C-alpha positions in Angstrom: 104.9 -50.6 -166.8 104.3 -54.3 -166.5 104.2 -56.4 -163.4 107.5 -58.3 -163.9 109.3 -55.0 -164.4 108.0 -53.5 -161.3 108.9 -56.7 -159.3 112.5 -56.6 -160.6 112.8 -52.9 -159.6 111.4 -53.7 -156.1 113.8 -56.6 -155.7 116.7 -54.7 -156.9 116.0 -52.0 -154.3 115.4 -54.6 -151.6 118.5 -56.4 -152.6 120.5 -53.2 -152.5 119.2 -52.5 -149.0 120.0 -56.0 -147.8 123.6 -55.9 -149.2 124.0 -52.4 -147.6 122.8 -53.8 -144.2 125.2 -56.8 -144.5 128.1 -54.4 -145.3 127.3 -52.2 -142.3 127.1 -55.3 -140.0 130.3 -56.7 -141.3 132.0 -53.3 -140.7 130.7 -53.1 -137.2 131.8 -56.7 -136.4 135.4 -55.8 -137.3 137.9 -55.0 -134.6 138.6 -51.2 -134.3 141.0 -50.0 -137.0 144.6 -50.4 -135.7 143.6 -52.2 -132.6 145.4 -55.3 -133.5 148.3 -53.4 -135.0 148.5 -51.3 -131.8 149.1 -54.2 -129.4 150.2 -57.7 -129.6 147.5 -60.2 -128.8 148.6 -60.5 -125.2 145.9 -62.3 -123.2 143.4 -59.7 -121.6 145.3 -56.6 -122.8 143.4 -56.2 -126.1 140.6 -54.1 -124.5 143.2 -51.5 -123.6 144.3 -51.3 -127.2 140.7 -50.8 -128.2 140.1 -48.2 -125.4 143.3 -46.3 -126.7 141.8 -46.4 -130.2 138.5 -44.9 -128.9 140.1 -42.1 -126.7 143.4 -41.3 -128.4 143.2 -42.7 -132.0 146.3 -40.8 -132.9 148.3 -43.4 -130.6 147.4 -46.2 -133.0 150.5 -48.0 -134.0 152.7 -46.0 -131.6 152.6 -48.2 -128.6 152.8 -51.9 -127.7 151.3 -53.7 -124.7 153.1 -56.6 -123.0 151.8 -58.7 -120.1 154.1 -59.1 -117.2 153.7 -60.8 -113.8 152.6 -58.8 -110.7 155.3 -57.3 -108.5 155.3 -58.9 -105.1 151.5 -59.6 -105.4 150.7 -56.0 -106.4 149.5 -54.8 -109.7 152.2 -53.0 -111.7 153.0 -51.1 -114.9 156.2 -50.1 -116.6 156.8 -47.5 -119.4 159.7 -47.5 -121.7 160.2 -46.0 -125.2 161.8 -48.3 -127.7 162.6 -46.4 -130.8 159.6 -44.3 -131.7 157.1 -46.5 -129.8 155.9 -46.6 -126.2 156.1 -50.0 -124.5 153.5 -50.4 -121.8 154.2 -53.5 -119.7 151.4 -54.3 -117.2 150.1 -57.0 -115.0 146.5 -56.6 -116.0 144.3 -54.4 -118.2 143.6 -51.9 -115.4 147.3 -51.4 -114.9 148.0 -51.1 -118.6 145.2 -48.4 -118.8 146.8 -46.6 -115.8 150.2 -46.8 -117.6 148.7 -45.2 -120.7 147.0 -42.5 -118.7 150.3 -41.8 -116.7 152.3 -41.4 -120.0 149.6 -39.1 -121.6 149.4 -37.0 -118.4 153.0 -36.6 -117.3 154.8 -36.9 -120.7 152.4 -35.7 -123.4 150.5 -33.3 -121.1 147.2 -34.6 -122.2 144.2 -35.3 -119.9 140.6 -36.5 -119.8 138.4 -35.8 -116.9 134.7 -35.3 -115.9 135.1 -31.5 -116.6 136.8 -31.7 -120.0 139.5 -33.1 -122.1 142.8 -32.1 -123.6 143.5 -35.0 -125.9 145.0 -33.2 -129.0 147.4 -35.4 -131.1 151.1 -35.2 -130.3 153.2 -35.3 -133.4 156.3 -36.8 -131.9 156.0 -39.0 -128.8 158.2 -37.9 -125.9 160.9 -40.3 -125.1 161.4 -41.5 -121.5 164.9 -40.9 -120.2 164.6 -43.8 -117.7 161.9 -46.5 -117.5 159.0 -45.8 -115.3 157.9 -48.6 -112.8 154.7 -48.1 -110.7 152.8 -50.4 -108.4 149.5 -50.1 -106.7 149.2 -50.8 -103.2 145.4 -51.0 -103.4 143.6 -54.2 -103.9 140.4 -52.5 -105.1 140.3 -49.3 -107.3 137.1 -47.4 -108.1 136.2 -44.8 -110.7 133.2 -42.4 -110.3 133.1 -42.3 -106.6 130.2 -39.9 -105.9 132.1 -38.3 -103.1 134.8 -36.9 -105.4 132.4 -34.8 -107.4 132.7 -31.1 -106.6 129.8 -29.2 -105.1 128.8 -27.7 -108.4 128.5 -31.1 -110.1 126.5 -32.6 -107.1 124.1 -29.7 -107.2 123.7 -30.0 -110.9 122.8 -33.6 -110.5 120.3 -32.9 -107.8 118.7 -30.3 -110.0 118.6 -32.8 -112.9 117.0 -35.4 -110.7 114.4 -33.0 -109.4 113.6 -31.9 -113.0 113.0 -35.5 -114.0 111.0 -36.5 -110.9 113.7 -38.5 -109.4 113.9 -38.6 -105.6 116.6 -39.8 -103.2 115.6 -43.0 -101.5 
């Protein structure tokens, strides 16, 4: 083989790799599939559509998110079915996520927790006979409060910490 032929082969391989990397980067930079179709571009509620796409992708295109004002200064969500879609009206992203969780838990009988998940797809979304309206009386809400883990989980974490040389301060 001559030198020019070897250079062309090397460049073609390198060029292929560069094009492949650009394609992967472009795909990763796109919004999640269905995220924009799942919810209108309500200010601040798009992350909830993306969360739903990651956790329950079978809900893509089956619900809409609508921003509403707080109810007497309290965070609020409302659920309604409009045709075959779920309408989640919420005052902020946390309330919208709580509304989605409420619908999945109490109407679809699906759940996700620290000890397991039951998020199998639902073929037909259950319709709501009447709208659901919930407010939060709490100013601050927390997730993963260590006090809520059961004894088995705490002892498992302590065992993990001792195996990895971590000590309580």
